[in-house]
C-alpha positions as CSV (number, residue, x, y, z in Angstrom):
1,M,0.0,0.0,0.0
2,P,1.5,3.4,-0.9
3,P,2.3,5.8,1.9
4,E,-0.2,8.5,3.0
5,T,2.5,11.1,2.3
6,L,5.2,11.0,-0.4
7,E,8.0,13.5,-1.1
8,L,9.9,13.3,-4.4
9,A,12.8,15.4,-5.5
10,A,13.7,16.3,-9.1
11,G,17.0,17.6,-10.2
12,P,17.7,20.6,-12.4
13,R,16.5,20.7,-16.0
14,T,14.2,17.7,-15.6
15,D,10.9,17.2,-17.5
16,L,8.6,14.8,-19.2
17,F,7.6,16.5,-22.4
18,R,7.6,15.8,-26.2
19,P,7.3,19.3,-27.8
20,P,4.4,19.6,-30.3
21,D,6.8,21.3,-32.7
22,G,8.9,18.2,-33.0
23,G,11.7,19.5,-30.8
24,A,13.9,17.2,-28.7
25,P,11.8,15.3,-26.1
26,T,12.8,15.3,-22.5
27,A,12.1,12.2,-20.3
28,N,14.2,12.6,-17.1
29,A,11.6,13.8,-14.6
30,T,11.4,11.9,-11.3
31,L,8.6,9.3,-11.4
32,E,7.1,7.0,-8.9
33,L,4.6,4.6,-10.7
34,R,2.6,1.5,-9.9
35,D,0.7,-1.0,-12.0
36,V,-3.0,-0.5,-11.7
37,A,-5.6,-3.0,-13.1
38,G,-9.0,-1.9,-14.4
39,D,-10.8,1.3,-13.5
40,F,-9.2,3.3,-10.7
41,R,-8.9,6.6,-9.0
42,L,-5.8,8.2,-7.6
43,Q,-6.1,11.5,-5.7
44,A,-3.7,13.5,-3.6
45,R,-3.2,17.0,-2.2
46,V,-0.1,18.3,-4.1
47,S,2.2,21.0,-2.9
48,A,5.7,22.3,-3.9
49,R,7.7,25.6,-3.7
50,L,7.3,26.5,-7.3
51,E,10.2,28.9,-7.9
52,A,11.2,28.4,-11.6
53,T,9.0,28.5,-14.6
54,F,7.4,25.0,-15.3
55,D,8.4,23.7,-11.8
56,A,5.7,21.1,-11.2
57,A,4.5,18.3,-8.9
58,A,2.0,16.1,-10.8
59,L,0.0,13.0,-11.0
60,V,0.8,10.9,-14.0
61,V,-0.6,8.0,-16.1
62,L,1.9,6.4,-18.4
63,A,1.6,3.6,-21.0
64,A,4.7,4.2,-23.1
65,P,7.3,6.9,-23.7
66,D,5.0,8.5,-26.3
67,A,1.6,7.7,-24.6
68,W,0.9,9.4,-21.3
69,G,-0.8,12.2,-19.4
70,K,0.1,14.4,-16.5
71,L,-1.9,16.7,-14.3
72,G,0.2,19.1,-12.4
73,F,0.5,21.9,-9.9
74,E,2.9,24.1,-12.0
75,R,4.5,27.6,-12.1
76,S,3.3,29.4,-15.2
77,P,5.5,31.7,-17.3
78,E,3.5,34.5,-15.5
79,G,4.8,33.3,-12.2
80,K,1.4,31.9,-11.0
81,A,0.7,28.5,-9.5
82,T,-1.5,26.8,-12.0
83,V,-3.3,23.5,-12.7
84,V,-1.8,22.2,-15.9
85,S,-2.5,19.2,-18.0
86,V,-0.4,17.6,-20.7
87,V,-1.5,14.7,-22.9
88,T,1.0,12.9,-25.2
89,R,-0.1,10.9,-28.2
90,G,3.3,10.8,-30.0
91,L,3.8,14.6,-29.3
92,S,2.6,16.4,-26.2
93,D,0.0,19.1,-25.9
94,D,-0.1,21.5,-23.0
95,A,-3.0,23.3,-21.5
96,N,-3.3,25.6,-18.5
97,A,-6.5,25.2,-16.6
98,T,-6.9,27.4,-13.5
99,I,-4.7,29.6,-11.3
100,V,-4.3,28.3,-7.7
101,D,-4.3,31.0,-5.0
102,E,-3.2,28.5,-2.3
103,D,0.1,26.7,-1.7
104,S,-1.5,23.3,-2.6
105,V,-4.2,21.8,-4.7
106,W,-6.0,18.5,-4.9
107,L,-5.5,16.5,-8.1
108,R,-7.2,13.3,-9.2
109,I,-6.7,10.9,-12.1
110,A,-9.4,8.4,-12.9
111,R,-9.4,5.6,-15.5
112,I,-12.8,4.6,-16.9
113,G,-12.4,1.8,-19.4
114,D,-10.1,3.1,-22.1
115,T,-10.4,6.8,-21.0
116,I,-8.7,8.9,-18.5
117,A,-10.2,11.8,-16.5
118,F,-8.3,14.6,-14.8
119,H,-10.0,16.6,-12.0
120,A,-8.8,19.3,-9.6
121,S,-10.2,20.6,-6.3
122,T,-9.5,23.2,-3.7
123,D,-10.8,21.1,-0.9
124,G,-10.6,17.4,-1.9
125,E,-14.4,17.2,-1.9
126,R,-15.8,19.0,-4.9
127,W,-14.0,18.3,-8.2
128,S,-13.8,20.2,-11.4
129,L,-13.2,18.3,-14.7
130,I,-9.9,19.5,-16.3
131,R,-9.8,17.0,-19.1
132,W,-11.2,13.7,-20.4
133,F,-9.1,11.8,-23.0
134,T,-7.5,8.6,-24.2
135,F,-4.2,7.5,-25.8
136,P,-2.9,4.1,-27.1
137,D,-2.9,1.5,-24.4
138,A,-4.6,3.7,-21.8
139,R,-6.2,0.6,-20.2
140,A,-2.7,-0.8,-19.4
141,A,-1.1,2.5,-18.2
142,R,0.7,2.7,-14.9
143,A,-0.2,5.6,-12.6
144,G,1.6,7.6,-9.9
145,F,3.6,10.7,-9.2
146,L,6.0,13.1,-11.0
147,V,8.2,16.0,-10.1
148,Q,10.0,18.2,-12.6
149,S,12.1,21.4,-12.9
150,P,12.7,22.1,-16.6
151,T,14.1,25.6,-16.2
152,G,15.1,25.5,-12.6
153,D,17.6,24.1,-10.2
154,G,15.4,21.3,-8.8
155,L,12.2,20.8,-6.9
156,V,10.7,18.8,-4.1
157,G,7.1,17.9,-4.5
158,R,4.9,16.7,-1.6
159,F,1.9,14.5,-2.1
160,D,-0.3,13.9,1.0
161,E,-3.8,12.6,1.7
162,I,-3.0,10.0,-1.0
163,A,-5.9,7.8,-1.9
164,W,-6.1,4.9,-4.4
165,S,-9.5,3.3,-5.2
166,N,-10.8,0.8,-7.7
167,E,-14.3,2.1,-7.3
168,P,-15.3,3.5,-10.8
169,L,-15.9,7.1,-11.3
170,R,-19.6,7.4,-12.2
171,E,-20.0,11.0,-13.3
172,L,-17.3,13.2,-14.9
173,R,-19.0,16.6,-14.6
174,D,-21.2,16.7,-11.4
175,G,-18.4,17.6,-9.0
176,S,-18.3,14.2,-7.3
């Protein structure tokens, strides 16, 4: 059983990203993954001292080096803590969702059949859908935690209130 609290450290210039313009991919972020069968939910309160642009602590689901998704608490180029999602199907896309005014945010990944849902929350109770998607072999993807510091000198991410469940997510958009 995973710990209730997990801290991971990433070194400088670390990332998991395959630029959509075809630039050189980076795959040296710190990952802690586990095999998960069938439908599942992983949620955690995520915090980190986001000092450099794109510093992030994230939940991740990964099937292959070119098929994965991450949902992160990340420092934007504007210097704001932001919920960010990246989905990679060969190349990565990148989408900022919401600015976070606190020093932590709740993140959740749920697999429903061949699809993945990303949600965020300010309290761990009411969830907002960030993204619903799929990629090749999503049903076989591993899930877990990621820390990165693409432009910085490193980062420590903290994940607490970690909860794994095999109970299927029934509704994507009702806040549950």
